[in-house]
N, CA, C and O atoms as a GROMACS GRO file, in nm:
protein
  580
    1UNK      N    1   1.705   2.657   5.606
    1UNK     CA    2   1.832   2.603   5.649
    1UNK      C    3   1.941   2.644   5.549
    1UNK      O    4   1.928   2.621   5.428
    2UNK      N    5   2.047   2.704   5.600
    2UNK     CA    6   2.156   2.746   5.511
    2UNK      C    7   2.262   2.638   5.506
    2UNK      O    8   2.283   2.562   5.600
    3UNK      N    9   2.329   2.633   5.393
    3UNK     CA   10   2.436   2.536   5.375
    3UNK      C   11   2.571   2.606   5.388
    3UNK      O   12   2.579   2.729   5.394
    4UNK      N   13   2.676   2.526   5.394
    4UNK     CA   14   2.810   2.583   5.399
    4UNK      C   15   2.838   2.668   5.275
    4UNK      O   16   2.904   2.772   5.284
    5UNK      N   17   2.788   2.624   5.161
    5UNK     CA   18   2.807   2.700   5.036
    5UNK      C   19   2.738   2.836   5.046
    5UNK      O   20   2.794   2.937   5.003
    6UNK      N   21   2.617   2.840   5.104
    6UNK     CA   22   2.546   2.966   5.122
    6UNK      C   23   2.625   3.059   5.215
    6UNK      O   24   2.638   3.178   5.188
    7UNK      N   25   2.678   3.002   5.324
    7UNK     CA   26   2.756   3.082   5.418
    7UNK      C   27   2.881   3.138   5.350
    7UNK      O   28   2.917   3.254   5.372
    8UNK      N   29   2.946   3.055   5.269
    8UNK     CA   30   3.067   3.098   5.201
    8UNK      C   31   3.037   3.211   5.103
    8UNK      O   32   3.111   3.309   5.096
    9UNK      N   33   2.928   3.198   5.026
    9UNK     CA   34   2.890   3.303   4.932
    9UNK      C   35   2.855   3.432   5.005
    9UNK      O   36   2.889   3.542   4.959
   10UNK      N   37   2.788   3.419   5.117
   10UNK     CA   38   2.756   3.537   5.198
   10UNK      C   39   2.884   3.603   5.248
   10UNK      O   40   2.898   3.725   5.244
   11UNK      N   41   2.977   3.521   5.294
   11UNK     CA   42   3.105   3.574   5.341
   11UNK      C   43   3.180   3.643   5.227
   11UNK      O   44   3.243   3.746   5.249
   12UNK      N   45   3.175   3.587   5.106
   12UNK     CA   46   3.244   3.648   4.992
   12UNK      C   47   3.192   3.788   4.964
   12UNK      O   48   3.270   3.879   4.935
   13UNK      N   49   3.062   3.807   4.973
   13UNK     CA   50   3.005   3.940   4.952
   13UNK      C   51   3.055   4.037   5.058
   13UNK      O   52   3.088   4.152   5.028
   14UNK      N   53   3.061   3.991   5.182
   14UNK     CA   54   3.112   4.076   5.291
   14UNK      C   55   3.262   4.104   5.273
   14UNK      O   56   3.308   4.214   5.300
   15UNK      N   57   3.335   4.004   5.228
   15UNK     CA   58   3.479   4.022   5.207
   15UNK      C   59   3.506   4.122   5.095
   15UNK      O   60   3.601   4.199   5.103
   16UNK      N   61   3.423   4.122   4.993
   16UNK     CA   62   3.437   4.223   4.886
   16UNK      C   63   3.415   4.362   4.943
   16UNK      O   64   3.485   4.457   4.906
   17UNK      N   65   3.319   4.375   5.033
   17UNK     CA   66   3.295   4.505   5.097
   17UNK      C   67   3.418   4.548   5.178
   17UNK      O   68   3.457   4.665   5.175
   18UNK      N   69   3.479   4.454   5.249
   18UNK     CA   70   3.599   4.485   5.327
   18UNK      C   71   3.713   4.526   5.234
   18UNK      O   72   3.781   4.625   5.258
   19UNK      N   73   3.732   4.449   5.128
   19UNK     CA   74   3.840   4.480   5.033
   19UNK      C   75   3.817   4.616   4.967
   19UNK      O   76   3.911   4.694   4.951
   20UNK      N   77   3.693   4.644   4.928
   20UNK     CA   78   3.661   4.774   4.868
   20UNK      C   79   3.687   4.887   4.967
   20UNK      O   80   3.737   4.993   4.928
   21UNK      N   81   3.654   4.865   5.093
   21UNK     CA   82   3.680   4.967   5.195
   21UNK      C   83   3.830   4.992   5.208
   21UNK      O   84   3.873   5.107   5.219
   22UNK      N   85   3.909   4.886   5.207
   22UNK     CA   86   4.055   4.903   5.215
   22UNK      C   87   4.107   4.978   5.094
   22UNK      O   88   4.198   5.061   5.106
   23UNK      N   89   4.052   4.950   4.977
   23UNK     CA   90   4.094   5.020   4.855
   23UNK      C   91   4.062   5.169   4.864
   23UNK      O   92   4.142   5.253   4.822
   24UNK      N   93   3.946   5.202   4.920
   24UNK     CA   94   3.903   5.342   4.931
   24UNK      C   95   3.971   5.415   5.047
   24UNK      O   96   4.011   5.531   5.032
   25UNK      N   97   3.984   5.349   5.161
   25UNK     CA   98   4.028   5.414   5.284
   25UNK      C   99   4.168   5.371   5.328
   25UNK      O  100   4.199   5.373   5.447
   26UNK      N  101   4.253   5.332   5.232
   26UNK     CA  102   4.386   5.280   5.265
   26UNK      C  103   4.467   5.376   5.353
   26UNK      O  104   4.550   5.331   5.432
   27UNK      N  105   4.443   5.506   5.342
   27UNK     CA  106   4.521   5.604   5.418
   27UNK      C  107   4.467   5.624   5.559
   27UNK      O  108   4.528   5.695   5.640
   28UNK      N  109   4.352   5.563   5.590
   28UNK     CA  110   4.294   5.574   5.724
   28UNK      C  111   4.352   5.466   5.814
   28UNK      O  112   4.400   5.363   5.765
   29UNK      N  113   4.348   5.488   5.945
   29UNK     CA  114   4.392   5.382   6.036
   29UNK      C  115   4.290   5.268   6.036
   29UNK      O  116   4.184   5.281   6.097
   30UNK      N  117   4.322   5.160   5.971
   30UNK     CA  118   4.233   5.044   5.962
   30UNK      C  119   4.298   4.926   6.032
   30UNK      O  120   4.417   4.901   6.016
   31UNK      N  121   4.219   4.853   6.109
   31UNK     CA  122   4.269   4.729   6.167
   31UNK      C  123   4.165   4.621   6.144
   31UNK      O  124   4.049   4.650   6.113
   32UNK      N  125   4.206   4.497   6.157
   32UNK     CA  126   4.120   4.384   6.124
   32UNK      C  127   3.995   4.382   6.213
   32UNK      O  128   3.887   4.350   6.165
   33UNK      N  129   4.010   4.417   6.339
   33UNK     CA  130   3.894   4.417   6.429
   33UNK      C  131   3.789   4.517   6.382
   33UNK      O  132   3.670   4.485   6.378
   34UNK      N  133   3.832   4.638   6.346
   34UNK     CA  134   3.738   4.740   6.299
   34UNK      C  135   3.675   4.700   6.166
   34UNK      O  136   3.556   4.720   6.144
   35UNK      N  137   3.755   4.644   6.076
   35UNK     CA  138   3.703   4.598   5.947
   35UNK      C  139   3.599   4.488   5.969
   35UNK      O  140   3.495   4.486   5.903
   36UNK      N  141   3.628   4.397   6.060
   36UNK     CA  142   3.535   4.289   6.092
   36UNK      C  143   3.405   4.341   6.150
   36UNK      O  144   3.296   4.296   6.113
   37UNK      N  145   3.416   4.435   6.243
   37UNK     CA  146   3.295   4.494   6.303
   37UNK      C  147   3.208   4.558   6.196
   37UNK      O  148   3.085   4.554   6.205
   38UNK      N  149   3.270   4.617   6.095
   38UNK     CA  150   3.195   4.682   5.989
   38UNK      C  151   3.108   4.589   5.908
   38UNK      O  152   3.012   4.633   5.845
   39UNK      N  153   3.140   4.460   5.909
   39UNK     CA  154   3.060   4.362   5.834
   39UNK      C  155   3.005   4.252   5.924
   39UNK      O  156   2.954   4.151   5.876
   40UNK      N  157   3.016   4.271   6.055
   40UNK     CA  158   2.959   4.174   6.149
   40UNK      C  159   3.036   4.044   6.161
   40UNK      O  160   2.977   3.939   6.186
   41UNK      N  161   3.169   4.050   6.145
   41UNK     CA  162   3.254   3.931   6.159
   41UNK      C  163   3.355   3.956   6.270
   41UNK      O  164   3.394   4.070   6.296
   42UNK      N  165   3.396   3.849   6.334
   42UNK     CA  166   3.506   3.862   6.430
   42UNK      C  167   3.636   3.883   6.350
   42UNK      O  168   3.644   3.851   6.232
   43UNK      N  169   3.736   3.937   6.418
   43UNK     CA  170   3.865   3.960   6.352
   43UNK      C  171   3.924   3.829   6.302
   43UNK      O  172   3.977   3.823   6.191
   44UNK      N  173   3.916   3.724   6.382
   44UNK     CA  174   3.972   3.595   6.343
   44UNK      C  175   3.902   3.536   6.221
   44UNK      O  176   3.966   3.488   6.128
   45UNK      N  177   3.769   3.541   6.222
   45UNK     CA  178   3.692   3.487   6.109
   45UNK      C  179   3.722   3.567   5.983
   45UNK      O  180   3.741   3.510   5.875
   46UNK      N  181   3.726   3.700   5.996
   46UNK     CA  182   3.757   3.784   5.881
   46UNK      C  183   3.895   3.749   5.825
   46UNK      O  184   3.910   3.733   5.704
   47UNK      N  185   3.993   3.737   5.910
   47UNK     CA  186   4.129   3.706   5.865
   47UNK      C  187   4.135   3.572   5.792
   47UNK      O  188   4.194   3.561   5.685
   48UNK      N  189   4.073   3.471   5.851
   48UNK     CA  190   4.075   3.337   5.788
   48UNK      C  191   4.004   3.338   5.654
   48UNK      O  192   4.055   3.284   5.556
   49UNK      N  193   3.885   3.398   5.650
   49UNK     CA  194   3.807   3.398   5.527
   49UNK      C  195   3.871   3.486   5.419
   49UNK      O  196   3.868   3.451   5.301
   50UNK      N  197   3.928   3.597   5.459
   50UNK     CA  198   3.995   3.686   5.363
   50UNK      C  199   4.112   3.613   5.298
   50UNK      O  200   4.129   3.616   5.176
   51UNK      N  201   4.192   3.547   5.380
   51UNK     CA  202   4.308   3.474   5.327
   51UNK      C  203   4.262   3.360   5.237
   51UNK      O  204   4.323   3.333   5.134
   52UNK      N  205   4.155   3.293   5.275
   52UNK     CA  206   4.101   3.184   5.194
   52UNK      C  207   4.053   3.238   5.058
   52UNK      O  208   4.077   3.175   4.954
   53UNK      N  209   3.988   3.352   5.059
   53UNK     CA  210   3.932   3.408   4.935
   53UNK      C  211   4.036   3.474   4.847
   53UNK      O  212   4.031   3.460   4.725
   54UNK      N  213   4.131   3.547   4.908
   54UNK     CA  214   4.224   3.630   4.829
   54UNK      C  215   4.370   3.587   4.836
   54UNK      O  216   4.455   3.645   4.768
   55UNK      N  217   4.399   3.486   4.916
   55UNK     CA  218   4.535   3.433   4.918
   55UNK      C  219   4.634   3.511   5.002
   55UNK      O  220   4.753   3.481   5.000
   56UNK      N  221   4.587   3.610   5.075
   56UNK     CA  222   4.674   3.687   5.163
   56UNK      C  223   4.591   3.746   5.276
   56UNK      O  224   4.468   3.755   5.268
   57UNK      N  225   4.659   3.786   5.380
   57UNK     CA  226   4.590   3.841   5.495
   57UNK      C  227   4.537   3.982   5.464
   57UNK      O  228   4.585   4.047   5.372
   58UNK      N  229   4.438   4.027   5.541
   58UNK     CA  230   4.390   4.164   5.520
   58UNK      C  231   4.502   4.267   5.537
   58UNK      O  232   4.509   4.364   5.462
   59UNK      N  233   4.590   4.246   5.635
   59UNK     CA  234   4.702   4.338   5.657
   59UNK      C  235   4.793   4.344   5.534
   59UNK      O  236   4.832   4.452   5.490
   60UNK      N  237   4.825   4.229   5.480
   60UNK     CA  238   4.913   4.224   5.363
   60UNK      C  239   4.847   4.295   5.244
   60UNK      O  240   4.913   4.369   5.172
   61UNK      N  241   4.718   4.272   5.224
   61UNK     CA  242   4.645   4.337   5.115
   61UNK      C  243   4.648   4.489   5.134
   61UNK      O  244   4.676   4.563   5.039
   62UNK      N  245   4.620   4.534   5.255
   62UNK     CA  246   4.618   4.678   5.283
   62UNK      C  247   4.756   4.740   5.260
   62UNK      O  248   4.766   4.847   5.201
   63UNK      N  249   4.859   4.674   5.306
   63UNK     CA  250   4.994   4.727   5.286
   63UNK      C  251   5.031   4.733   5.137
   63UNK      O  252   5.100   4.825   5.094
   64UNK      N  253   4.985   4.637   5.060
   64UNK     CA  254   5.012   4.642   4.916
   64UNK      C  255   4.943   4.762   4.854
   64UNK      O  256   5.002   4.831   4.771
   65UNK      N  257   4.819   4.788   4.893
   65UNK     CA  258   4.748   4.908   4.843
   65UNK      C  259   4.825   5.034   4.882
   65UNK      O  260   4.841   5.125   4.801
   66UNK      N  261   4.872   5.039   5.006
   66UNK     CA  262   4.946   5.157   5.052
   66UNK      C  263   5.076   5.174   4.975
   66UNK      O  264   5.114   5.287   4.941
   67UNK      N  265   5.145   5.065   4.947
   67UNK     CA  266   5.272   5.073   4.874
   67UNK      C  267   5.245   5.116   4.729
   67UNK      O  268   5.323   5.193   4.674
   68UNK      N  269   5.138   5.067   4.668
   68UNK     CA  270   5.103   5.112   4.533
   68UNK      C  271   5.085   5.263   4.529
   68UNK      O  272   5.138   5.330   4.440
   69UNK      N  273   5.012   5.316   4.626
   69UNK     CA  274   4.989   5.461   4.630
   69UNK      C  275   5.119   5.533   4.660
   69UNK      O  276   5.146   5.639   4.603
   70UNK      N  277   5.200   5.478   4.749
   70UNK     CA  278   5.328   5.540   4.783
   70UNK      C  279   5.417   5.550   4.660
   70UNK      O  280   5.486   5.650   4.640
   71UNK      N  281   5.417   5.447   4.577
   71UNK     CA  282   5.497   5.451   4.455
   71UNK      C  283   5.456   5.568   4.366
   71UNK      O  284   5.540   5.637   4.310
   72UNK      N  285   5.325   5.588   4.354
   72UNK     CA  286   5.276   5.699   4.271
   72UNK      C  287   5.321   5.833   4.329
   72UNK      O  288   5.363   5.921   4.256
   73UNK      N  289   5.311   5.847   4.460
   73UNK     CA  290   5.353   5.972   4.524
   73UNK      C  291   5.503   5.994   4.513
   73UNK      O  292   5.549   6.106   4.492
   74UNK      N  293   5.580   5.886   4.527
   74UNK     CA  294   5.726   5.898   4.514
   74UNK      C  295   5.766   5.934   4.372
   74UNK      O  296   5.861   6.010   4.352
   75UNK      N  297   5.694   5.882   4.274
   75UNK     CA  298   5.724   5.915   4.133
   75UNK      C  299   5.701   6.063   4.106
   75UNK      O  300   5.772   6.124   4.025
   76UNK      N  301   5.603   6.121   4.172
   76UNK     CA  302   5.578   6.265   4.154
   76UNK      C  303   5.696   6.347   4.202
   76UNK      O  304   5.728   6.451   4.143
   77UNK      N  305   5.762   6.302   4.308
   77UNK     CA  306   5.884   6.365   4.353
   77UNK      C  307   5.870   6.490   4.436
   77UNK      O  308   5.970   6.556   4.465
   78UNK      N  309   5.748   6.528   4.475
   78UNK     CA  310   5.731   6.653   4.548
   78UNK      C  311   5.712   6.634   4.699
   78UNK      O  312   5.685   6.731   4.770
   79UNK      N  313   5.727   6.510   4.749
   79UNK     CA  314   5.716   6.483   4.892
   79UNK      C  315   5.834   6.398   4.936
   79UNK      O  316   5.889   6.320   4.859
   80UNK      N  317   5.870   6.415   5.063
   80UNK     CA  318   5.976   6.331   5.118
   80UNK      C  319   5.922   6.190   5.143
   80UNK      O  320   5.800   6.169   5.142
   81UNK      N  321   6.010   6.096   5.166
   81UNK     CA  322   5.969   5.959   5.197
   81UNK      C  323   5.884   5.958   5.324
   81UNK      O  324   5.784   5.886   5.331
   82UNK      N  325   5.921   6.036   5.423
   82UNK     CA  326   5.844   6.043   5.547
   82UNK      C  327   5.704   6.097   5.521
   82UNK      O  328   5.607   6.044   5.574
   83UNK      N  329   5.692   6.201   5.442
   83UNK     CA  330   5.561   6.257   5.409
   83UNK      C  331   5.475   6.154   5.335
   83UNK      O  332   5.356   6.142   5.361
   84UNK      N  333   5.535   6.082   5.243
   84UNK     CA  334   5.463   5.978   5.169
   84UNK      C  335   5.418   5.868   5.264
   84UNK      O  336   5.304   5.822   5.256
   85UNK      N  337   5.504   5.826   5.353
   85UNK     CA  338   5.472   5.723   5.452
   85UNK      C  339   5.343   5.758   5.525
   85UNK      O  340   5.251   5.676   5.533
   86UNK      N  341   5.336   5.879   5.579
   86UNK     CA  342   5.218   5.920   5.656
   86UNK      C  343   5.098   5.945   5.565
   86UNK      O  344   4.984   5.922   5.606
   87UNK      N  345   5.121   5.992   5.443
   87UNK     CA  346   5.012   6.020   5.350
   87UNK      C  347   4.936   5.894   5.310
   87UNK      O  348   4.817   5.900   5.280
   88UNK      N  349   5.004   5.779   5.309
   88UNK     CA  350   4.938   5.655   5.270
   88UNK      C  351   4.885   5.576   5.390
   88UNK      O  352   4.838   5.463   5.374
   89UNK      N  353   4.894   5.634   5.509
   89UNK     CA  354   4.833   5.570   5.626
   89UNK      C  355   4.925   5.488   5.712
   89UNK      O  356   4.878   5.422   5.805
   90UNK      N  357   5.054   5.490   5.685
   90UNK     CA  358   5.148   5.417   5.771
   90UNK      C  359   5.189   5.508   5.887
   90UNK      O  360   5.209   5.627   5.869
   91UNK      N  361   5.200   5.449   6.004
   91UNK     CA  362   5.238   5.529   6.121
   91UNK      C  363   5.382   5.505   6.162
   91UNK      O  364   5.432   5.572   6.253
   92UNK      N  365   5.450   5.412   6.097
   92UNK     CA  366   5.589   5.381   6.129
   92UNK      C  367   5.672   5.386   6.001
   92UNK      O  368   5.649   5.309   5.908
   93UNK      N  369   5.767   5.477   5.998
   93UNK     CA  370   5.856   5.488   5.881
   93UNK      C  371   5.935   5.359   5.862
   93UNK      O  372   5.959   5.317   5.748
   94UNK      N  373   5.977   5.297   5.971
   94UNK     CA  374   6.053   5.172   5.962
   94UNK      C  375   5.974   5.059   5.898
   94UNK      O  376   6.023   4.990   5.810
   95UNK      N  377   5.849   5.040   5.944
   95UNK     CA  378   5.763   4.937   5.888
   95UNK      C  379   5.733   4.966   5.742
   95UNK      O  380   5.737   4.876   5.658
   96UNK      N  381   5.704   5.092   5.712
   96UNK     CA  382   5.678   5.132   5.574
   96UNK      C  383   5.798   5.100   5.485
   96UNK      O  384   5.782   5.038   5.380
   97UNK      N  385   5.916   5.141   5.527
   97UNK     CA  386   6.037   5.119   5.446
   97UNK      C  387   6.066   4.971   5.428
   97UNK      O  388   6.105   4.928   5.319
   98UNK      N  389   6.048   4.893   5.534
   98UNK     CA  390   6.072   4.749   5.525
   98UNK      C  391   5.976   4.683   5.428
   98UNK      O  392   6.018   4.607   5.341
   99UNK      N  393   5.847   4.713   5.441
   99UNK     CA  394   5.746   4.652   5.354
   99UNK      C  395   5.764   4.700   5.210
   99UNK      O  396   5.750   4.622   5.116
  100UNK      N  397   5.794   4.827   5.192
  100UNK     CA  398   5.818   4.882   5.058
  100UNK      C  399   5.934   4.806   4.992
  100UNK      O  400   5.924   4.764   4.877
  101UNK      N  401   6.042   4.789   5.066
  101UNK     CA  402   6.160   4.719   5.013
  101UNK      C  403   6.127   4.574   4.979
  101UNK      O  404   6.173   4.522   4.877
  102UNK      N  405   6.046   4.508   5.064
  102UNK     CA  406   6.006   4.369   5.036
  102UNK      C  407   5.926   4.360   4.907
  102UNK      O  408   5.950   4.270   4.826
  103UNK      N  409   5.833   4.450   4.886
  103UNK     CA  410   5.745   4.443   4.770
  103UNK      C  411   5.810   4.495   4.642
  103UNK      O  412   5.789   4.439   4.534
  104UNK      N  413   5.888   4.601   4.654
  104UNK     CA  414   5.940   4.670   4.536
  104UNK      C  415   6.082   4.626   4.502
  104UNK      O  416   6.122   4.627   4.385
  105UNK      N  417   6.158   4.587   4.603
  105UNK     CA  418   6.295   4.541   4.579
  105UNK      C  419   6.402   4.642   4.611
  105UNK      O  420   6.520   4.609   4.616
  106UNK      N  421   6.362   4.767   4.633
  106UNK     CA  422   6.456   4.872   4.673
  106UNK      C  423   6.387   4.960   4.778
  106UNK      O  424   6.265   4.967   4.782
  107UNK      N  425   6.466   5.028   4.861
  107UNK     CA  426   6.406   5.119   4.959
  107UNK      C  427   6.334   5.235   4.891
  107UNK      O  428   6.363   5.266   4.775
  108UNK      N  429   6.240   5.299   4.961
  108UNK     CA  430   6.162   5.408   4.900
  108UNK      C  431   6.248   5.521   4.845
  108UNK      O  432   6.216   5.576   4.739
  109UNK      N  433   6.354   5.557   4.914
  109UNK     CA  434   6.438   5.668   4.866
  109UNK      C  435   6.507   5.632   4.735
  109UNK      O  436   6.520   5.716   4.647
  110UNK      N  437   6.552   5.508   4.723
  110UNK     CA  438   6.616   5.463   4.600
  110UNK      C  439   6.511   5.456   4.488
  110UNK      O  440   6.538   5.498   4.376
  111UNK      N  441   6.394   5.403   4.519
  111UNK     CA  442   6.286   5.396   4.419
  111UNK      C  443   6.253   5.535   4.367
  111UNK      O  444   6.237   5.556   4.246
  112UNK      N  445   6.242   5.628   4.458
  112UNK     CA  446   6.207   5.765   4.419
  112UNK      C  447   6.305   5.820   4.316
  112UNK      O  448   6.265   5.875   4.214
  113UNK      N  449   6.434   5.804   4.344
  113UNK     CA  450   6.535   5.856   4.253
  113UNK      C  451   6.535   5.780   4.121
  113UNK      O  452   6.543   5.841   4.014
  114UNK      N  453   6.526   5.647   4.128
  114UNK     CA  454   6.524   5.566   4.005
  114UNK      C  455   6.401   5.599   3.920
  114UNK      O  456   6.410   5.611   3.798
  115UNK      N  457   6.287   5.613   3.987
  115UNK     CA  458   6.163   5.642   3.914
  115UNK      C  459   6.172   5.776   3.843
  115UNK      O  460   6.129   5.788   3.728
  116UNK      N  461   6.226   5.874   3.910
  116UNK     CA  462   6.238   6.006   3.849
  116UNK      C  463   6.330   5.999   3.727
  116UNK      O  464   6.305   6.064   3.626
  117UNK      N  465   6.438   5.921   3.738
  117UNK     CA  466   6.533   5.907   3.627
  117UNK      C  467   6.476   5.822   3.513
  117UNK      O  468   6.482   5.862   3.396
  118UNK      N  469   6.420   5.705   3.546
  118UNK     CA  470   6.379   5.608   3.444
  118UNK      C  471   6.246   5.639   3.378
  118UNK      O  472   6.225   5.606   3.261
  119UNK      N  473   6.155   5.703   3.451
  119UNK     CA  474   6.019   5.720   3.399
  119UNK      C  475   5.995   5.860   3.342
  119UNK      O  476   5.883   5.896   3.307
  120UNK      N  477   6.100   5.937   3.332
  120UNK     CA  478   6.085   6.071   3.274
  120UNK      C  479   6.036   6.059   3.130
  120UNK      O  480   6.098   5.989   3.049
  121UNK      N  481   5.926   6.126   3.099
  121UNK     CA  482   5.871   6.126   2.965
  121UNK      C  483   5.781   6.009   2.930
  121UNK      O  484   5.728   6.005   2.818
  122UNK      N  485   5.761   5.914   3.022
  122UNK     CA  486   5.673   5.800   2.995
  122UNK      C  487   5.530   5.838   3.033
  122UNK      O  488   5.510   5.896   3.140
  123UNK      N  489   5.431   5.807   2.949
  123UNK     CA  490   5.291   5.841   2.982
  123UNK      C  491   5.247   5.776   3.113
  123UNK      O  492   5.285   5.663   3.142
  124UNK      N  493   5.166   5.848   3.191
  124UNK     CA  494   5.126   5.799   3.324
  124UNK      C  495   5.050   5.668   3.318
  124UNK      O  496   5.060   5.587   3.411
  125UNK      N  497   4.973   5.643   3.211
  125UNK     CA  498   4.899   5.516   3.201
  125UNK      C  499   4.995   5.398   3.189
  125UNK      O  500   4.965   5.289   3.239
  126UNK      N  501   5.107   5.418   3.124
  126UNK     CA  502   5.208   5.312   3.111
  126UNK      C  503   5.284   5.297   3.242
  126UNK      O  504   5.312   5.185   3.285
  127UNK      N  505   5.316   5.409   3.307
  127UNK     CA  506   5.387   5.406   3.435
  127UNK      C  507   5.309   5.324   3.537
  127UNK      O  508   5.368   5.243   3.608
  128UNK      N  509   5.178   5.345   3.544
  128UNK     CA  510   5.095   5.273   3.641
  128UNK      C  511   5.104   5.122   3.618
  128UNK      O  512   5.113   5.046   3.714
  129UNK      N  513   5.102   5.079   3.494
  129UNK     CA  514   5.106   4.936   3.463
  129UNK      C  515   5.242   4.874   3.496
  129UNK      O  516   5.248   4.765   3.554
  130UNK      N  517   5.350   4.939   3.460
  130UNK     CA  518   5.483   4.879   3.479
  130UNK      C  519   5.536   4.896   3.620
  130UNK      O  520   5.635   4.833   3.656
  131UNK      N  521   5.472   4.980   3.701
  131UNK     CA  522   5.526   5.004   3.834
  131UNK      C  523   5.444   4.940   3.946
  131UNK      O  524   5.470   4.965   4.063
  132UNK      N  525   5.346   4.857   3.911
  132UNK     CA  526   5.264   4.792   4.012
  132UNK      C  527   5.349   4.696   4.095
  132UNK      O  528   5.429   4.622   4.039
  133UNK      N  529   5.333   4.696   4.229
  133UNK     CA  530   5.412   4.606   4.312
  133UNK      C  531   5.382   4.460   4.281
  133UNK      O  532   5.270   4.425   4.245
  134UNK      N  533   5.482   4.376   4.295
  134UNK     CA  534   5.466   4.233   4.276
  134UNK      C  535   5.462   4.169   4.414
  134UNK      O  536   5.554   4.187   4.494
  135UNK      N  537   5.354   4.095   4.441
  135UNK     CA  538   5.344   4.026   4.570
  135UNK      C  539   5.442   3.911   4.573
  135UNK      O  540   5.482   3.860   4.468
  136UNK      N  541   5.480   3.870   4.692
  136UNK     CA  542   5.582   3.766   4.708
  136UNK      C  543   5.548   3.639   4.632
  136UNK      O  544   5.635   3.581   4.567
  137UNK      N  545   5.422   3.593   4.639
  137UNK     CA  546   5.389   3.468   4.570
  137UNK      C  547   5.396   3.483   4.418
  137UNK      O  548   5.424   3.386   4.348
  138UNK      N  549   5.370   3.605   4.367
  138UNK     CA  550   5.381   3.630   4.223
  138UNK      C  551   5.527   3.628   4.182
  138UNK      O  552   5.562   3.577   4.076
  139UNK      N  553   5.613   3.685   4.266
  139UNK     CA  554   5.755   3.687   4.235
  139UNK      C  555   5.809   3.546   4.228
  139UNK      O  556   5.891   3.515   4.141
  140UNK      N  557   5.765   3.459   4.319
  140UNK     CA  558   5.808   3.320   4.320
  140UNK      C  559   5.762   3.250   4.194
  140UNK      O  560   5.839   3.176   4.132
  141UNK      N  561   5.637   3.272   4.154
  141UNK     CA  562   5.583   3.209   4.034
  141UNK      C  563   5.656   3.257   3.910
  141UNK      O  564   5.685   3.178   3.821
  142UNK      N  565   5.684   3.386   3.903
  142UNK     CA  566   5.754   3.441   3.786
  142UNK      C  567   5.896   3.391   3.776
  142UNK      O  568   5.944   3.360   3.667
  143UNK      N  569   5.965   3.382   3.891
  143UNK     CA  570   6.105   3.340   3.886
  143UNK      C  571   6.118   3.192   3.853
  143UNK      O  572   6.222   3.148   3.806
  144UNK      N  573   6.010   3.114   3.877
  144UNK     CA  574   6.014   2.973   3.847
  144UNK      C  575   5.986   2.940   3.703
  144UNK      O  576   6.004   2.826   3.661
  145UNK      N  577   5.942   3.038   3.625
  145UNK     CA  578   5.907   3.011   3.485
  145UNK      C  579   6.020   3.036   3.391
  145UNK      O  580   6.005   3.017   3.270
   0.00000   0.00000   0.00000
């Protein structure tokens, strides 16, 4: 007989697999139903459990991963915003730009120019740390301190 705690621990292992897949395959077309099928969960159960475990929806997590990668590509400066949008797995430039602006605080084109100006000569290991997107709940917590 399994307990609720056993079920939750089992779900956590599956959720880690889903999160790892999103980290690896962020540029692929991923949806909650397909992610759920990959671990034997319904889309609804996956969404609820993912949010319970990680504090955000699978879609929000995936978009954050995509925006992180987009920032790195924009800093390189050798691709247009549209090329970066599609390279990170977004199919809508409008959605990409909106989400990028929400997470980063400026549109992708502005970020690209600012990053090229501000980060010139800074080691890439430092750039990665200081340029990580801030999720909305983190921004709220930081502004309250």
